[in-house]
Each structure stands twice: as structure tokens, then as C-alpha cells.
C-alpha positions in Angstrom: 14.6 -18.3 18.4 14.9 -18.7 15.0 15.4 -15.7 12.8 12.5 -14.7 10.9 12.6 -15.4 7.1 10.5 -14.6 4.0 7.5 -12.4 4.9 7.9 -12.4 8.5 11.6 -11.0 7.8 11.8 -7.1 9.0 12.5 -5.0 6.0 13.8 -1.4 5.8 11.1 1.1 4.7 11.3 3.9 2.6 10.6 7.2 4.4 7.2 8.0 3.1 6.2 4.5 4.5 8.3 4.9 7.6 6.6 8.1 8.5 3.1 6.9 7.9 3.8 3.6 9.9 6.0 5.1 12.6 8.9 2.7 12.1 12.1 2.0 10.1 11.7 -1.4 9.7 8.8 -4.0 9.9 7.7 -7.5 8.3 5.5 -7.4 5.0 3.0 -9.1 6.7 2.7 -6.5 9.5 2.9 -3.8 6.8 0.3 -5.0 4.9 -1.8 -5.2 8.1 -1.3 -1.6 9.3 -2.3 -0.3 5.8 -5.4 -2.3 5.7 -6.1 -1.2 9.2 -5.9 2.3 8.2 -7.9 2.0 4.9 -10.7 0.3 7.1 -10.7 2.5 9.9 -10.8 5.6 7.3 -13.5 4.1 5.2 -11.6 4.2 2.2 -12.8 1.4 0.0 -15.4 1.9 -3.0 -16.9 -0.7 -5.2 -16.2 1.6 -8.3 -13.0 2.7 -9.6 -12.6 6.4 -8.6 -15.8 6.1 -6.8 -16.6 7.8 -3.4 -15.3 6.0 -0.3 -18.2 3.7 1.1 -16.1 1.4 3.4 -17.0 -1.9 1.1 -15.5 -3.1 -2.3 -12.1 -4.0 -4.1 -10.9 -0.4 -4.5 -9.0 1.8 -2.2 -9.3 5.8 -2.1 -6.1 7.3 -1.9 -6.5 10.1 0.8 -3.8 12.6 1.5 -2.0 10.2 3.8 -1.9 7.3 1.5 -0.9 9.3 -1.6 2.6 9.8 -1.2 3.1 6.0 -0.2 0.8 5.1 -3.5 2.8 7.4 -5.7 6.0 5.6 -4.8 4.8 2.5 -7.0 6.1 1.8 -10.5 6.9 -1.8 -11.1 6.6 -4.5 -13.5 5.4 -8.2 -12.3 7.0 -11.3 -13.2 4.3 -11.5 -15.9 5.0 -8.3 -17.4 2.1 -6.3 -15.9 3.0 -2.8 -15.0 1.7 -1.0 -11.9 2.6 2.9 -12.4 0.9 5.3 -9.6 3.2 7.8 -10.3 0.4 10.1 -11.3 -2.3 9.3 -9.0 -4.1 12.0 -7.3 -6.0 12.2 -4.2 -9.2 11.1 -4.3 -8.4 8.5 -7.0 -8.5 4.9 -6.6 -6.3 1.6 -6.6 -7.4 -1.9 -7.0 -6.6 -3.7 -3.7 -4.9 -6.3 -5.9 -2.2 -4.0 -6.3 -1.2 -3.7 -2.5 1.6 -6.2 -3.1 3.3 -4.0 -5.6 2.6 -1.1 -3.4 4.2 -2.6 -0.3 7.1 -3.8 -2.5 7.8 -0.4 -3.9 8.0 1.4 -0.7 10.5 -1.0 1.0 14.5 -1.0 0.3 
């Protein structure tokens, strides 16, 4: 069987994400899927920035379990856009387009 490459290659998880997912290594695709499963199961999406969770929309409400994972995120994209969630509080939101930065900040 061929070795997994790219997004399907298992990566080492930082402690907060490893605890949340119950694994120390996982492919990026699976990490993202499991995070979205949790977000949808717990109805943590909202249509407005810092709005109440309503199970729909492009913003993700940071609950107590997601907050430690989100707060690990401080990165700069290739285009120069900075994603800094280190000051995020429970109940605040992140844009779903920041999910790649969140996953990237939580792997080694």
C-alpha cells in the first residue's frame, strides 16, 4: 500500500488538539472533519460575528472545549494575512475560513 502523502499524511497533534480528538496523530483531512462534526453536533455555528449559536452560518462559536484549540492560533498566511486568536474568549466567534489556520497551528 502506498504511503499517505499531502493532506492524507498523519501529522503529530499538539496537546490540546490531541486531547480533544483522543489521538496523537491524524491526517489533516480527518482533523478538520472531526472538528466540523463536533461543531455541527453542538450547534456552534452562527450567522453573525459574536452572535448566539444557531446551528447555521459562517461563524463558529468558541465553547469551552474548542477555546484552548482556537487560542493556539497565531499565524501569517502567504498573502500576509494575520490570524491571531490568542485573545479569544469563550462565546466569541471565528470565521469558518480560519479553520485551516486553526488546524495548522495545532500540529507539530
